[in-house]
C-alpha positions in Angstrom: 0.0 0.0 -0.1 1.5 3.4 -1.0 1.7 6.3 1.3 -1.1 8.1 -0.5 -3.4 5.1 -0.4 -2.6 4.6 3.3 -3.5 8.3 4.1 -6.8 7.8 2.3 -7.8 5.1 4.8 -10.2 6.1 7.6 -8.3 3.9 10.1 -4.9 5.6 9.4 -6.3 9.1 9.4 -8.2 8.5 12.7 -5.0 7.0 14.2 -3.0 10.2 13.0 -5.6 12.5 14.4 -5.9 10.7 17.7 -2.1 10.6 18.1 -1.8 14.3 17.1 -4.5 15.4 19.6 -3.4 13.3 22.5 0.3 14.0 21.8 -0.3 17.8 21.8 -2.5 17.6 24.8 -0.1 15.4 26.6 2.7 17.8 25.7 1.0 20.8 27.1 0.1 18.9 30.3 3.6 17.7 30.6 5.0 21.2 30.2 2.6 22.7 32.7 3.3 19.9 35.2 7.0 20.5 34.9 6.8 24.2 35.4 4.5 23.7 38.4 6.6 21.1 40.1 9.8 23.2 39.6 8.2 26.3 40.9 6.9 24.4 43.9 10.4 22.9 44.7 12.0 26.3 44.1 9.6 28.1 46.5 10.1 25.3 49.1 13.8 25.8 48.9 13.4 29.6 49.3 11.1 29.0 52.3 13.8 26.8 53.9 16.5 29.6 53.4 14.2 32.2 55.0 13.4 29.9 57.9 17.0 29.2 58.6 17.9 32.8 58.4 15.3 33.7 60.9 16.5 31.0 63.3 20.1 32.4 63.2 18.9 36.0 63.7 16.2 35.1 66.2 17.8 36.3 69.4 19.4 39.6 68.6 18.6 40.3 64.9 22.3 40.0 64.1 23.5 43.0 66.3 25.8 40.7 68.2 28.2 39.6 65.5 30.3 37.3 67.9 27.2 35.3 68.8 26.2 35.0 65.2 29.7 33.8 64.2 29.7 31.1 66.9 26.2 29.8 65.6 27.5 29.7 62.0 30.7 27.9 63.0 28.8 25.4 65.0 26.5 24.7 62.1 29.3 24.5 59.6 31.2 21.9 61.7 28.1 19.7 62.0 27.4 20.0 58.2 24.0 19.4 56.8 22.0 20.7 53.9 22.9 24.4 54.3 26.1 26.4 53.7 26.8 29.7 55.5 28.9 32.7 55.4 29.3 35.6 57.7 31.4 38.6 56.5 32.4 41.9 57.9 31.6 45.3 56.2 34.8 44.9 54.1 33.6 41.5 52.7 36.1 39.4 54.7 34.7 36.0 55.7 34.5 35.6 59.5 32.7 32.1 59.5 31.1 29.7 57.2 32.0 27.4 54.2 31.7 30.0 51.4 35.2 30.6 50.0 36.6 34.2 50.1 35.8 36.3 47.1 32.5 34.5 46.4 30.0 37.0 47.6 26.3 36.5 46.4 24.1 39.5 45.6 21.8 40.7 48.4 18.5 38.9 48.6 18.1 35.7 46.6 20.8 34.7 44.2 22.2 31.5 42.6 25.9 30.7 42.6 28.2 27.8 41.6 29.9 26.4 44.7 33.1 24.4 44.1 32.8 20.9 45.7 35.6 18.3 45.9 35.0 14.7 47.0 37.2 13.2 49.8 38.9 10.9 47.4 40.9 13.8 46.0 39.2 13.8 42.6 38.6 17.0 40.7 36.3 19.6 42.2 32.8 20.0 40.7 30.7 23.0 40.8 27.4 22.6 42.7 24.4 24.9 42.0 23.4 26.7 45.3 20.6 29.1 46.0 21.6 31.8 48.5 19.8 34.3 50.6 22.0 37.2 51.6 20.8 39.4 54.5 22.6 42.7 55.3 23.4 43.2 59.0 24.7 46.2 61.1 28.2 44.8 61.1 28.4 42.8 57.9 26.3 40.2 55.9 24.8 36.8 56.6 24.6 34.4 53.7 22.6 31.2 53.9 22.7 28.8 51.0 21.3 25.4 49.9 22.0 23.2 47.0 19.4 23.2 44.2 20.6 19.9 43.0 17.5 18.1 44.4 15.3 20.6 42.6 17.0 20.1 39.3 17.0 16.3 39.7 13.2 16.4 40.4 12.7 18.6 37.4 14.6 16.1 35.2 12.7 13.2 36.7 9.4 14.9 36.0 10.6 15.6 32.4 11.6 12.1 31.8 8.4 10.6 33.3 6.3 13.1 31.4 8.0 12.3 28.1 7.4 8.6 28.5 3.9 9.2 29.5 3.2 11.4 26.5 4.8 8.8 24.2 2.8 6.0 25.7 -0.4 8.1 25.6 0.3 9.0 21.9 0.8 5.3 21.1 -2.3 4.2 22.9 -4.3 7.0 21.2 -2.9 6.0 17.7 -3.9 2.3 18.4 -7.4 3.4 19.6 -7.8 5.6 16.5 -6.7 2.8 14.2 -9.1 0.4 15.9 -12.0 2.9 15.8 -11.2 3.7 12.2 -11.0 0.0 11.3 -14.4 -0.6 12.9 -15.9 2.3 11.1 -14.4 1.2 7.8 -16.0 -2.2 8.3 -19.4 -0.7 8.9 -19.1 1.7 5.9 -18.0 -1.2 3.7 -21.4 -2.8 4.4 -23.1 0.3 3.2 -20.9 0.4 0.1 -21.6 -3.2 -0.6 -25.3 -2.6 -0.4 -25.0 0.4 -2.7 -22.9 -1.7 -5.2 -25.6 -4.4 -5.2 -28.3 -1.9 -5.9 -26.4 -0.4 -8.8 -25.9 -3.9 -10.1 -29.6 -4.2 -10.6 -31.0 -5.4 -7.2 -33.4 -2.5 -6.2 -34.8 -4.5 -3.3 -31.4 -4.6 -1.6 -31.1 -2.6 1.6 -28.3 -1.5 4.0 -28.0 -4.0 6.9 -27.8 -3.0 10.5 -24.3 -1.6 11.1 -24.4 -1.1 14.9 -21.7 1.2 16.3 -24.0 3.7 17.9 -27.1 5.5 17.1 -25.5 8.0 14.5 -24.7 5.3 12.0 -27.8 3.5 12.7 -29.8 6.6 12.0 -27.8 7.0 8.8 -28.7 3.5 7.8 -32.5 4.0 8.5 -32.4 7.3 6.5 -30.6 5.6 3.6 -33.1 2.7 3.5 -36.0 5.2 3.8 -34.4 7.1 0.8 -34.2 3.9 -1.2 -37.7 3.0 -0.3 -38.8 6.4 -1.4 -36.8 6.1 -4.6 -38.2 2.7 -5.4 -41.7 4.0 -4.9 -41.0 7.0 -7.1 -39.7 4.7 -9.9 -42.8 2.6 -9.5 -45.0 5.7 -9.7 -43.0 6.9 -12.7 -43.6 3.6 -14.5 -47.2 3.7 -13.6 -47.4 7.4 -14.7 -45.8 6.6 -18.1 -48.3 3.7 -18.6 -51.2 5.9 -17.5 -50.2 8.9 -19.7 -49.9 6.5 -22.8 -53.3 5.1 -22.0 -55.2 8.2 -21.0 -53.8 10.5 -23.6 -54.3 8.0 -26.4 -58.0 8.4 -26.3 -58.2 12.2 -26.8 -55.4 12.2 -29.3 -57.0 9.5 -31.3 -60.3 11.4 -31.1 -58.5 14.5 -32.3 -57.0 12.6 -35.2 -60.4 11.2 -36.2 -62.0 14.7 -36.0 -59.2 16.1 -38.3 -59.6 13.2 -40.8 -63.4 13.8 -40.8 -63.0 17.5 -41.1 -60.6 17.0 -44.0 -63.0 14.6 -45.7 -66.0 17.1 -45.2 -64.1 20.1 -46.3 -65.5 22.1 -49.1 -63.1 23.8 -51.4 -60.4 23.5 -48.6 -62.7 25.1 -46.0 -63.1 23.2 -42.7 -66.4 23.5 -40.8 -66.2 25.6 -37.7 -67.7 22.8 -35.6 -64.8 20.6 -36.5 -62.3 23.2 -35.5 -64.1 23.9 -32.2 -64.1 20.2 -31.4 -60.4 19.7 -32.2 -59.5 22.7 -30.0 -61.6 21.2 -27.2 -59.6 18.0 -27.5 -56.3 19.8 -27.5 -57.4 21.8 -24.4 -58.1 18.5 -22.7 -54.6 17.3 -23.5 -53.0 20.6 -22.4 -55.0 20.6 -19.2 -53.7 17.1 -18.5 -50.1 18.1 -19.0 -50.6 21.2 -16.9 -51.9 19.2 -14.1 -49.1 16.8 -14.3 -46.6 19.6 -14.3 -48.3 21.2 -11.3 -48.3 18.0 -9.3 -44.6 17.5 -10.1 -43.7 21.0 -8.9 -45.6 20.5 -5.7 -43.9 17.1 -5.0 -40.6 18.8 -5.6 -41.4 21.4 -2.9 -42.2 24.3 -5.1 -44.6 26.6 -3.3 -43.2 26.8 0.3 -41.8 30.3 -0.4 -45.4 31.8 -0.3 -46.3 30.1 3.0 -47.8 32.3 5.6 -50.4 32.1 8.4 -53.8 31.0 6.9 -57.2 30.9 8.7 -59.0 27.7 7.6 -62.3 29.3 8.1 -61.4 31.8 5.4 -60.6 29.0 3.0 -63.8 27.3 3.6 -65.7 30.5 3.1 -64.1 31.3 -0.2 -64.8 27.8 -1.6 -68.4 27.8 -0.3 -69.2 31.2 -1.9 -67.6 30.1 -5.1 -69.5 26.8 -5.4 -72.9 27.5 -3.9 -74.5 28.7 -7.2 -73.1 25.7 -9.1 -74.3 23.2 -6.6 -77.8 24.8 -6.6 -77.8 24.4 -10.4 -76.8 20.8 -10.3 -79.3 19.9 -7.7 -76.8 19.4 -4.8 -77.1 20.8 -1.3 -73.9 22.5 -0.3 -73.4 23.4 3.4 -70.5 24.6 5.5 -69.4 24.0 9.1 -66.6 26.2 10.6 -65.7 25.3 14.1 -62.1 26.6 14.4 -60.3 29.8 14.5 -57.0 28.1 14.2 -54.3 29.1 11.8 -52.0 27.0 9.8 -48.8 27.8 8.0 -49.4 27.4 4.3 -50.3 28.8 0.9 -53.9 30.1 0.9 -54.3 29.7 -2.9 -53.2 26.1 -2.8 -55.4 25.3 0.1 -58.3 26.9 -1.7 -57.4 24.8 -4.8 -57.2 21.6 -2.7 -60.7 22.2 -1.1 -62.1 23.1 -4.6 -60.9 19.8 -6.1 -62.6 17.9 -3.4 -65.8 19.8 -3.9 -65.5 19.2 -7.7 -65.1 15.5 -7.0 -68.2 15.4 -4.8 -70.3 17.3 -7.3 -69.2 15.1 -10.1 -69.5 11.8 -8.4 -71.9 12.0 -5.4 -75.0 12.0 -7.5 -77.8 14.5 -7.9 -79.5 15.6 -4.7 -76.6 14.6 -2.5 -75.7 16.6 0.4 -72.1 18.0 0.5 -70.6 19.6 3.6 -67.3 21.4 3.7 -65.9 22.4 7.0 -62.9 23.2 9.3 -62.5 22.1 12.8 -59.8 21.2 15.4 -58.8 17.7 16.2 -56.5 17.6 19.2 -53.3 19.5 18.3 -54.1 19.5 14.6 -56.6 21.4 12.4 -58.8 19.6 9.8 -60.3 20.6 6.4 -63.0 18.2 5.5 -65.5 17.4 2.6 -68.3 14.9 3.3 -71.1 13.7 1.1 -73.9 11.2 1.3 -73.6 10.0 -2.2 -72.4 6.7 -3.7 -69.0 6.6 -1.9 -66.0 4.6 -3.0 -65.5 0.8 -2.6 -63.2 -0.1 0.3 -60.8 -1.9 -2.0 -60.3 1.1 -4.1 -59.8 3.9 -1.5 -56.0 3.7 -1.6 -56.0 3.8 -5.4 -58.0 6.9 -6.1 -55.1 9.3 -5.3 -53.0 7.7 -8.1 -52.5 9.8 -11.2 -55.2 9.0 -13.9 -56.9 6.5 -11.7 -60.7 6.6 -12.2 -63.4 4.3 -10.9 -65.3 2.3 -13.5 -68.5 4.3 -12.5 -66.7 7.5 -13.4 -65.3 6.6 -16.8 -67.9 8.5 -18.7 -67.7 11.7 -16.6 -65.4 14.6 -17.6 -61.9 14.8 -16.0 -58.4 13.5 -16.2 -58.2 11.5 -12.9 -55.7 14.0 -11.5 -57.8 15.9 -9.0 -57.1 13.7 -6.0 -53.4 13.3 -7.0 -53.2 17.1 -6.9 -54.9 17.1 -3.5 -52.4 14.6 -2.2 -49.4 16.7 -3.4 -50.7 19.8 -1.8 -51.4 18.0 1.5 -47.9 16.6 1.4 -46.4 20.0 0.7 -48.1 21.3 3.9 -46.8 18.3 5.9 -50.4 17.1 6.3 -52.2 13.8 6.1 -54.8 12.9 3.6 -57.4 10.6 5.2 -60.2 9.1 2.9 -62.9 6.9 4.4 -66.7 6.1 4.4 -69.3 8.6 5.6 -72.1 6.0 5.9 -73.4 6.7 3.4 -71.1 8.5 1.0 -67.4 9.5 1.3 -65.5 11.6 3.8 -62.1 13.2 2.9 -60.1 14.8 5.7 -57.0 16.9 5.4 -55.2 16.9 8.8 -52.8 19.8 9.1 -50.3 20.7 11.8 -50.8 23.9 13.7 -47.8 26.2 14.2 
């Protein structure tokens, strides 16, 4: 595997990311810990120097130089962790271990103190932190080696380095393992996609586990595949239906034109033949316009004009528009508005939806049927409804009547393209609603259940 191919692997990239993140984080923590430990040790050393100085000056504050010299000489003979020096105002050493000429600055300072082992080997310089205090008759210097502080600092650095390296290694292995697990799950999705592209549309992505995120992706992918398969099935049905339903008006148009040509006198075609041909063409154009409108709605076109709409206003507009036509056709049209609720939608599309339902009821309920249009609340939803007491729809055909071009056998001789309820279904889906069709005992009840904002 080349370097480029390796870097394209999810496992390798996750391993590198984990190692980088944990390495940087461990490095920062290591640096902070080293600084904190060093400062703590240095402050503890300074506190020891200050305490020892206070002990030496506790009785007379250093005004009695002879007493201070005796104390320092006694401590110097005993040895221990501290080194001392008492000097006169001219800088001459009166007591202590610091060599002549090695005079630290006042306050805190750090010097290099020569130190020779008893075996006579070469002298080495030992770092010593000093605290010099000015006295009335000279200077008191108390010092302590910083060797332990530096050793502690080096120990923390070494341990921190190994800890960071170990943490980075574990992080890299964890990243590689997580990446490998993710790659295996993604491979299942890829294999399912490859099977679908090879001509197995019923193939679906199997459960991949590894948490809810990938499982949610799997469910959404399968839902998308189901929707796509339904869309393809619908497209096949639409193609067949278009060929079937448009063949009749086009054949009729062809026959009319042939007859008009045969009946023409001196090249003049009768006006009645022209009007009939135009009517047939209008029917074809209306069919294509309805199909185009349904396609636009199913594609989401129309949401840009959404705004708050009172369903009562929609019912009133449709009722006023259809009342004269219902009286002429011998139907009884009533309205029932029992809701002040608003929905978010396109008022013109909602009016068209309700108009299509009333058109269907007027065309198929039968003369003398009562038709009621209404709006009311149903729990947390609002409902637009059209009910009639006409012939109704057989139970086994209720689910089919929203298909494009589908028409009941009893409706074959009535005007229409069989697209009215398909348009109703598309408008309902655009408004995130639910189209519910059922019996009215007698007749048919169509309910559009819409969410309230």
